[in-house]
C-alpha positions in Angstrom: -0.3 -0.2 -0.3 2.7 2.4 0.9 4.2 2.4 -2.6 0.9 3.1 -4.1 0.3 6.4 -1.6 4.3 7.1 -2.4 3.4 6.5 -6.2 0.5 9.0 -5.9 2.1 11.9 -3.9 5.2 11.3 -6.0 3.6 11.7 -9.4 1.8 14.7 -8.3 4.7 17.0 -7.7 6.8 15.7 -10.4 4.6 16.0 -13.0 3.8 19.8 -11.7 7.5 20.8 -11.4 8.9 18.5 -14.7 11.5 16.3 -12.5 11.8 13.4 -11.3 11.6 11.7 -7.8 15.2 12.0 -7.1 15.7 15.4 -8.5 12.8 16.5 -6.2 14.3 14.6 -3.0 17.6 16.2 -3.8 16.2 19.2 -3.8 14.6 19.0 -0.5 17.6 17.4 1.2 19.8 20.4 -0.1 17.6 22.6 1.3 17.1 21.1 4.6 20.8 20.6 5.0 21.5 24.4 3.2 24.7 23.1 2.0 25.9 19.3 1.7 28.7 17.3 0.1 28.0 14.8 -2.5 28.4 12.2 -0.1 26.3 13.3 2.2 23.6 13.0 -0.5 24.7 9.6 -1.7 24.3 8.5 2.0 20.9 10.3 2.6 19.6 9.2 -1.2 20.7 5.8 -0.7 22.5 5.8 -3.9 25.9 5.7 -5.7 28.5 8.8 -6.0 28.0 8.5 -10.2 24.1 9.2 -9.6 24.5 11.9 -7.4 26.5 13.6 -9.8 24.2 13.0 -12.8 21.1 13.9 -10.6 23.4 17.4 -9.3 24.6 18.0 -13.2 20.8 18.2 -14.1 19.4 20.3 -11.1 23.0 22.9 -11.9 22.1 23.1 -15.4 18.6 23.8 -14.6 19.8 26.5 -12.6 18.5 25.1 -9.1 22.0 24.3 -7.3 25.6 25.4 -7.1 28.6 23.6 -6.8 30.4 25.7 -3.7 34.2 24.7 -2.9 34.4 23.5 0.8 36.1 26.2 2.9 37.7 23.2 5.1 38.7 20.7 2.3 39.7 21.9 -0.9 39.1 18.4 -2.3 35.5 18.8 -1.1 32.6 20.3 -3.4 29.2 21.4 -1.6 26.1 21.6 -3.2 23.5 24.4 -2.2 20.4 25.3 -3.6 20.3 29.1 -5.9 17.7 31.7 -5.0 15.7 29.6 -8.0 16.4 26.3 -6.2 15.4 27.9 -2.8 12.0 28.9 -4.1 11.2 25.8 -6.3 12.0 24.0 -3.3 9.5 26.0 -1.1 7.0 25.2 -4.2 7.5 21.6 -3.7 7.3 21.5 -0.4 3.7 23.6 -0.2 2.4 21.0 -3.3 3.3 18.0 -1.0 1.4 19.8 2.1 -1.4 19.8 -0.4 -1.5 16.2 -1.5 -0.9 15.1 1.8 -4.3 17.5 3.0 -6.5 16.1 0.3 -5.2 12.4 0.9 -5.7 12.8 4.8 -8.8 15.3 5.0 -11.3 11.8 4.6 -10.0 10.9 7.7 -11.9 11.2 11.0 -10.4 13.1 13.7 -9.5 9.7 16.0 -7.6 8.1 12.4 -5.8 11.8 11.9 -4.5 11.2 15.8 -3.8 7.7 15.1 -2.0 7.9 11.9 0.1 11.2 13.2 1.1 8.9 16.4 2.2 6.1 13.8 4.1 8.6 11.9 6.2 10.0 14.8 7.0 6.6 15.7 8.3 5.8 12.5 10.3 9.0 12.5 11.6 8.3 15.5 12.8 5.0 14.7 14.5 6.5 11.3 16.4 9.3 13.6 17.8 6.1 15.4 19.3 4.5 12.3 
C-alpha cells in the first residue's frame, strides 16, 4: 500500500514540476541541509556517487543548485540551492503538503490522531538509524 501512496504523491508533484522523484528528493534534502557534500547526498538518498553526480548535473543545468568549494577541505565540493532552487523547493513543499492534505482530510479525528502517532513512531525509528 505504501508504494502506491508514495507514487500518487510523487507523481502529483513530479508532473507539476517536471522533475524526476530523485531530483525532487535531492532539492528537498539540499534545502534541509542548506549545504551538503556529494557523499552526504549519496548516503541520504541511498544511491551511488555517480548517480548523485548525474542528478546534481541536471539540477545545476536547470539553475536550482550550485557547486561550492569547501572552506575546510579543498578536495570537497558542496552543493547549495540557488535563489531559484530555494523558491522551487518551497513550492514543492507547499505542493506536497496540499497533496497529503487531500489524502488525509477524509480521515476522522480519531483516525488522524492514530495516523500521526504512527508516523511519529516511524520517524523516531528512522532518526535512530
